[in-house]
LOLUM-949779 format. One record per residue (C-alpha): x, y, z; residue in one letter. Coordinates in steps of 0.02 Angstrom, whole numbers, plus 50000, padded with zeros to 5 digits. Each point is the difference from the previous one (the first is absolute). Layout:
# LOLUM-949779
XYZa
...
This chain:
# LOLUM-949779
520285076452851x
500555015749910x
501814995050024x
499724983249917x
499145008349854x
501405012649976x
501274986150015x
499134989749868x
499865015349888x
501865003550015x
500384981849959x
498915001049846x
500855016049943x
501704991950023x
499454984849900x
499345011049861x
501625009849994x
501004983949996x
498904993549858x
500215016349904x
501904998850019x
499954982149943x
498995004749846x
501215014049961x
501454987850004x
499064988049887x
499595014349881x
501805005449988x
500524982149964x
498744998049861x
500445016849923x
501834995249995x
499554984249907x
498875010049884x
501395012349956x
501174985449969x
498764992349879x
499765016549910x
501875002749986x
500214982649924x
498655003249870x
500585017249948x
498925012449900x
498634992949893x
499965001749812x
498415010250004x
500815014250104x
501475011449964x
501624996250086x
499995016350097x
498284996250064x
500554982750055x
501515007350091x
498915012950083x
498824986450055x
501424989950075x
500675015250091x
498335004850069x
499684995950180x
499004984350036x
498165002050035x
499395001150177x
498634987450032x
498975000650158x
499134984950074x
498134999149972x
499474997250180x
501475002850120x
500075017150085x
501445010949940x
501455003650114x
499835015950098x
501085013649920x
501155010450108x
499375016349923x
498455003849898x
500284999849814x
499595016949919x
500044995449816x
498504992849913x
500114981149988x
500324993449826x
499324984549924x
501434987749970x
500424996849819x
499824982249935x
501574990049969x
500244994149821x
500414981649984x
500174992649828x
499355016149921x
498314999450092x
499315008650154x
499324988550133x
499405001350178x
501294992150113x
499844988850151x
501394993650108x
500424993950172x
500394983250070x
498964987850098x
498164996649997x
499545018550003x
501005005049848x
498614998749873x
498915011350106x
501265013150056x
500845005149838x
499655002249815x
501324992349886x
500204999149811x
499444983949922x
501784993749981x
500445003450182x
498344993050056x
500414983749914x
501735000550078x
499235002650171x
498824985149976x
501434989249942x
501045004650151x
498544995450115x
499814983049921x
501884996949994x
500265002050186x
498484989450042x
500514986149881x
501805001650056x
499624997050183x
498864985549957x
501384992049896x
501215002650142x
498864991150122x
499764985649881x
501884999449976x
500294998550187x
498734986050011x
500744991049851x
501735002150074x
499534990450156x
499074986749901x
501354997949869x
501424999050125x
499054987350102x
499574988949851x
501715000549914x
501125000050153x
501145013349923x
501085010150116x
499224991950152x
501694999150083x
500185018849980x
498165005050011x
499484990250152x
498185001050054x
500405013350129x
500985009849871x
498544999249880x
498805005950134x
501225013850041x
500075005149818x
498105001149997x
499975010450158x
501395011249935x
499085002449836x
498435005250093x
500985012050109x
500875007649849x
498335002749914x
499285008350155x
501525011350023x
499965004749817x
498175003750017x
500335012050144x
501375008449900x
498985003249842x
498275002450076x
500325018550023x
500335003649817x
499214984949915x
498504995750107x
499234987249885x
501664991349971x
500274999650187x
498344991250023x
500524986849876x
501614997150097x
499074998950165x
498774987549928x
501424989849926x
500924999550165x
498464994050094x
499704986849866x
501824993950015x
499784998450188x
498444989449977x
500884988849874x
501524998350114x
498954995050149x
499054987349897x
501624992649930x
500854999350170x
498574989750073x
499224990049860x
501444997849876x
501605000550103x
499264994550168x
501195011150098x
498885007850131x
498564993350103x
498215004749969x
499905012650141x
501505009749936x
499404999849820x
498255005350053x
500665014050109x
501105006049856x
498535000249878x
498935009450126x
501415012450021x
500065002549811x
498125003050000x
500175012850140x
501445008049903x
498885001549846x
498655008350105x
501245012150079x
500775004649833x
498285002949924x
499565011950142x
501715008449995x
500015002349812x
498115003049992x
499804987049863x
498594987349994x
500904988049884x
501224995050138x
498544996250115x
499224989349863x
501634990249987x
500044997950188x
498214993850009x
500284987749859x
501604993450074x
499314999550176x
498464990049951x
501064988349894x
501274996950140x
499094985350084x
499904991049835x
501775004249946x
500634992750165x
498754985650010x
500754984650084x
498454989950043x
499955007050175x
499115013850091x
498175002650035x
498555007349904x
499645012050143x
501775006849988x
499815002449813x
498375009550022x
500765010750140x
501535004349894x
498975004449846x
498845010550109x
501495009950064x
500575003449822x
498245005349953x
499915011250153x
501615008549947x
499385002449824x
498345007350057x
500925011350124x
501075007149861x
498465002449892x
499125009050143x
501395012650027x
500705001349824x
498474997049893x
500904988349880x
498584991549911x
501174988549905x
500214990250163x
498174994849999x
499934987749854x
501644991550045x
499474998550182x
498294993249954x
500654987249876x
501514995050106x
499114997450166x
498544990449929x
501234989249904x
500894995750162x
498344995250081x
499504989949847x
501634990150007x
499734996850186x
498194994649970x
500534988649857x
501264991650115x
498644996350128x
498864992949865x
501344989149921x
500624993650167x
498474999250114x
500854987750118x
501225013650055x
498715013950006x
499255005250166x
498715011750068x
501425011850044x
500475001449817x
498215003849953x
499885013350133x
501645007549944x
499415000749821x
498355007850055x
500935013050104x
501065004249848x
498425001749894x
499215012050125x
501605010350015x
500195000949811x
498195005449979x
500185013950128x
501725005949943x
499674999849813x
498285008050022x
500125012250144x
501755007349979x
499775006149819x
498235005750037x
500515009650158x
501425008549908x
498825005549861x
498825007350130x
501445009150085x
500615006749834x
498255006549959x
500005009950162x
501795006349996x
500864998149831x
501545009550058x
500314988650149x
499604984149903x
500575004049822x
499844988549853x
501734996549926x
500295001649816x
499824983549903x
501584991549945x
500564997149822x
499204982949987x
498345006450065x
500065014649879x
500404988449856x
498514989150042x
498705012850049x
500625017549961x
500515013850117x
498674996450132x
500414981550015x
498804986550056x
500285000950187x
498235005650036x
499344984149920x
501134990050116x
499265007950155x
498184997649949x
500334983149922x
500774993450161x
498425004650094x
499074987949888x
501344986649977x
500614998250179x
498354994250080x
499574988849853x
501694991250005x
499884998950189x
498294992049985x
500674987549873x
501474995250112x
498844998250151x
498924987849905x
501524990149944x
500764999250175x
498464994550097x
498904992349863x
498485009350066x
498204997049955x
499155012849889x
499015007450143x
501555001850111x
500975008049859x
498535011749974x
500135005950180x
501865003349973x
499595010249844x
498685009450098x
501295004250133x
501185006849868x
498575010049927x
499635007350172x
501825005050022x
500035009149832x
498335008050039x
500715006650164x
501515006649906x
498815008749880x
499135008750145x
501655005550079x
500865005249838x
498485009649942x
500105011150153x
501875003649991x
500364999049813x
500005014749882x
499384994349831x
499074983850041x
501074989449887x
500624986850123x
498384999650099x
499034997349840x
501124985249958x
499714992650173x
498125001549976x
500124990749836x
501084986450078x
498774998250143x
498594998549875x
500944986849901x
500444989750154x
498235001650067x
499304993449837x
501264985850004x
499494995750176x
498194999049946x
500484988449858x
500934988850120x
498724999950141x
498404999249897x
499474988649860x
498544996449887x
498475011150008x
500645010550144x
501615004349910x
499105004249838x
498795011850085x
501395008150102x
501095003349847x
498535007449905x
499535011150148x
501805005850019x
500135004149815x
498395010250006x
500595009250156x
501675003849917x
499115007249849x
498975011250113x
501545005550096x
500975003049840x
498585010849935x
499965010650158x
501905001750011x
500305000849811x
501314986550023x
500494990749844x
501004986550091x
498514995050106x
498954999449844x
501254988449915x
500014988550152x
498104999749998x
500024995549815x
501214985750036x
498894993350139x
498465000849890x
500934990949862x
500414986250125x
498184999550055x
499434999449818x
501164985649957x
499414990750154x
498185002649952x
500344993949823x
500764984050068x
498534997350118x
498745003249861x
500894988649878x
500124985650124x
498215002450058x
499315000749822x
500984984549949x
499344990650151x
498245006049961x
500064991449831x
500124983250088x
498855003750148x
498224993949994x
499265014150101x
500475014150115x
498595003350124x
501025013250093x
500305011749854x
500435017550064x
499714994350178x
501734995750064x
501515009350067x
501044998549842x
498715009249895x
499745013450131x
501875003350010x
500135000949811x
498535012249996x
500845010650134x
501635000749901x
499065004949842x
499045013350097x
501645007250065x
500635001049821x
498435009749954x
500295011750145x
501835002449953x
499505004749822x
499185015850070x
501615006750077x
501304993749877x
500815013149891x
500085002349852x
498224995749944x
500644987749870x
500714989150139x
498355001150094x
499114994149843x
501174985149991x
499564995850180x
498145000849963x
500134989149846x
501044987250095x
498775000050145x
498494997649886x
500894986049909x
500424991650165x
498195001350054x
499424992149838x
501234985550021x
499424998150180x
498224997749937x
500644986849878x
500914990550138x
498515000150118x
498604995949878x
500864987749885x
499924985050120x
498105001950018x
498784989849898x
499835009249834x
501425010850062x
500505005949826x
498255006849972x
500035009550164x
501725007149961x
499455005949828x
498465008750068x
500985007550144x
501375006749885x
498715007749883x
499125008350147x
501675006050068x
500495007449832x
498335008949987x
500235006550176x
501725006449953x
499235010049858x
498755007950115x
501325003050134x
501195007849874x
498665012449945x
499385004650173x
501624998650102x
501525000049883x
501244998750144x
499334982850043x
499614992749829x
501044995949849x
499315000549825x
501494990349932x
499684986150125x
498164999549953x
500424998249815x
501284986550036x
498834990250113x
498565000949875x
501214994249866x
500414984650103x
498154997250032x
499635001549814x
501324987349952x
499414988050134x
498185001949949x
500464997149818x
500894983950045x
498494994150102x
498805003849858x
501064991549868x
500234984850111x
498124998850024x
499695001349813x
501304987149952x
499634988050143x
498155002550044x
499244992750157x
498304992849953x
499574996350181x
500125018250054x
498445010650010x
499995013049863x
500165017950059x
499424996650178x
501614993450073x
501375008250105x
501285000749861x
498805008049876x
499335012850122x
501765004750056x
500565002549821x
498455010249964x
500385010650154x
501745003549933x
499285005749833x
498755011450086x
501415007650100x
500945003549840x
498475008749931x
499825009950161x
501815005449989x
499735005849821x
498545010650062x
500885007250152x
501715002349924x
499985016349902x
501604998749898x
499454996449822x
501544990349948x
499684985350118x
498094999649990x
499914990849830x
501244987150062x
498934995350149x
498385000149899x
500714989249861x
500734988150129x
498314998450087x
499084997249836x
501224986949939x
500014991150168x
498104999850007x
499924992749825x
501154985650049x
499074998150164x
498384997249902x
500874987249891x
500714990950151x
498374999850098x
498744996449862x
501064989449884x
499944983850101x
498085000250005x
499014988949878x
499895010649845x
501085012250092x
500745008449847x
498285006149955x
499845008450169x
501745007149980x
499515007049829x
498435008150066x
500905007050152x
501405007049891x
498745008249883x
499025007750143x
501605006050082x
500595007749836x
498325008649975x
500075006950177x
501765006449973x
499475008149837x
498545009050081x
501075005250148x
501365006849888x
498725010849908x
499335006450166x
501715003650077x
500835004849835x
501404987850045x
501094994549856x
500794985950101x
498304992250038x
499525001549816x
501584990749952x
499644986850132x
498224998049930x
500644997549822x
501274987350060x
498674990850099x
498834999649849x
501454993749895x
500274985850123x
498154996149999x
500015000249810x
501434987649993x
499104988550121x
498375001649902x
500914996249838x
500734984350077x
498274994650060x
499155003649833x
501234989549901x
500004986250129x
499224983349959x
498105001649974x
499744985450116x
500415011650143x
498475010649963x
498824988950096x
498464990249954x
498785014449981x
500385011549857x
500155018350048x
499144997350167x
501504993650097x
501145008650124x
501475001149884x
499005006949856x
499035012650104x
501585006350084x
500905002349835x
498485008849927x
499905011450152x
501825004849978x
499735003749815x
498485010750037x
500955008950139x
501425004149883x
498785006649869x
499085010650127x
501555006650087x
500775005149834x
498885015350006x
500925005550158x
501724998549923x
500845016249952x
499595004149818x
501234994549871x
500644983949929x
499784990650164x
498105001049984x
500084992249828x
501194986550065x
498844995650144x
498474998649885x
500894990049867x
500644987750130x
498284998650081x
499164997049832x
501294987149947x
499844991350169x
498114999449979x
500164991549830x
501274987750071x
498864996750148x
498544996249884x
501064987949901x
500594991050159x
498274998650076x
498994995249843x
501274989249910x
499734985550121x
498174998349948x
499464988549859x
500235010149840x
500875012750112x
500945008549857x
498335004849923x
499405007150166x
501625010050014x
499705007449828x
498215004350045x
500565008150163x
501365010049911x
498745005749869x
498735005350131x
501365009150097x
500645008949845x
498265004949941x
499525006250172x
501575010650012x
499685007149827x
498175004250036x
500365007850168x
501465009449927x
498895007149862x
498635004950119x
501215007950125x
501095007549866x
501514991650084x
501464997549884x
500854986650108x
498434989250005x
499745001949814x
501774994949961x
499974985750124x
498384993349927x
500655001149821x
501654991750052x
499064986050088x
498904996849848x
501494999349883x
500904988750125x
498464989049993x
500124999349811x
501804994550016x
499504986550123x
498634993849883x
501204997649857x
501554994550095x
499274989350137x
498154996149982x
500144995249817x
501104985550054x
499394995350173x
498145003650006x
498704987649942x
499175003249832x
498305005050070x
500815012450117x
501115006349862x
498445003749892x
499095008450142x
501505010450052x
500415006349827x
498195003749955x
499565007650167x
501495011550012x
499805004649816x
498245005850036x
500585009050157x
501325009449905x
498705005349867x
498775006150131x
501345009850090x
500605007949839x
498225004949954x
499605008150167x
501745006750034x
499595018349962x
498334998650088x
500784993350159x
501375013150006x
499485013650119x
501145014549956x
499035012650105x
499595011149846x
498235005349941x
499184987349882x
498655011149913x
500885000149837x
500344981650010x
498154995850024x
499485010949853x
501284992349889x
499494982450054x
498185004449964x
500375007049826x
501084985249965x
498614988150043x
């Protein structure tokens, strides 16, 4: 064991020394070219001539590679190492990089000019060999089509020219690979490509050799590519060999052979590619092997589908065997090598990425993504091919997926014990989880699948919380999104069906609803463990919304289903408020606001519909619709009492007040004389709000009271100026008249409870004006009614004046005086023209006498509250 280790160490030292010598040769070559460029340019204009000459005579800088170990010196160097001076190119100092091949940009530091030269050289040799290959192909095609020089260049001669060209390129590659490694690789690749083209032309174009010979030659070329890649330690040659080897059956296709042979041949190529990856670690072999092998199987499968009469069970079995082999090879080999490398990086090193990989993904390359990506892609593609080959049922395919999941789960258990770092084992666990979920989707359906996905998502959230695993959390989020979309579709379909269903006697009492409730409950549970808290809040809001929609779907098909849904939503929103205050982790204040907003809009639509299209057959107030709407308003009031945030409280109170006002209009309006009941109810409601606002010192309730009184005033105004015929037969003593009078009296009485200021004056003025209008409406229908109206106005004005004087009340005094003068205006403007002569005489004489009496006793009636001793003495002396 120790001998093998020492032998391998000596081999590595020899390889490192050979690489160091090779770099030294490349460095000397580049420095010679650099000195030649500097000599051609001569000294720059910005430097003296002597300085330029001195610069040219100075020794070239010594540049060490950035990662290769230095050659071992024969004797230790005593002097202090000096930092190499930069080389001036074009009058500017620049860090230099040189070297040839794919490692040049990493090993050396060149000036910008030489760096561009190096890149140009790399592209020139690549493009040059590609043009050469195309030229060889065009030569065969052109000579065949034109018939030129066919006497001299016979088919065998042309094939010989192709073989000779390939041999020359290979020999040249061996000659220059020591000094120009990258250029040698290009020559090797070109020679292998010429061999492939020659074999194809000899069989398909020139028809010189049989299929067996051509196939054996192409296989030999593939083996040669593999051997050269191992000998030169270059992955690009192996990539060429894999590509050519997998393309060989199609390049030599002659409508013969079997599908089993094709699968066997492609499996051998894949086995070789995976073997080289196992021992060399070339990750660039993985994508070309994956794409190439599955393409071969896809072509074989397409042939069996297009020509089913020639397909047999043997072909299907061969394809399935190839699928299984590809899954194992493309999954296990890269995974096993990653595990081995994690345990012993020196024994299983990771080669440096090539130039193409560095250009695409930087210095580290993207090989790691290939390894982990194949663990996911290989079983999924294998599952897809299995379904296409056998046309399995969903349940059978689910068992296949479950078997794949079990295999990856077993790999996770094994890799976790032997791996150092848990990278590959973690990937296997994720693949097993993905395949297990897929198997559930395939084997289950309907309610069982929905519940299973929701339970799995909740379990993943819990596991992600305990392990602090972000990937598991993302997978859980994805599963819950799928469950949420599924629930939305179920709710939408169920609600739409409920609109056209007469009844639903099994609301909430069937499996579908129980499964939906279970999924929603799992979302609630997941919201407690989801991090960050914002995401948990989103889960809670979504779960509460789903529960509300579930209530809609279940109750809507019932008789009066809309009424039940409205009451249930209002109760649910109120419960959310209480839950949010007592247990914030379960409730959501935003959801409560949103749900009450929907309830408010719905209730407003119901109320407006009832006002515009009344139902005279319905029982006022005592019906299901009315009681449910009243219950919603009471809940809004309860929320305004329980909810302590002052910004939302006025909104809920004003909503409840406005809704109750429209509810009164809808319920009492259709009754006979219903507007009178509505007026009285509005006035009483406004008075109650006014008193309650004074007691609670609530500005919002005071505003609602004023608005309600304003609405009652508008309705009263419309009734007062309505046709007198609507007043009834009995003057004053009729329902309409008594109700209107009660409202007027209520407004006058309640004005004393209004906050002092202009509003009190407004209330009293309106009440007084309404009283005068009410008297006119009630008395004008009598015979000589205008005269009775004038008498009533006069009595009212005189009474107000007398009471105002006795109570020393300025408002009553002014109201009485204004009423009397309004009476005078009525006498001259109206009664003088419309009242009979006898009444005209009586009115003018009677009110004239009244005015004189009032003027005579005005001072006597005025009770100012001051002593009257002096007044009585003066009245006595005056008499």
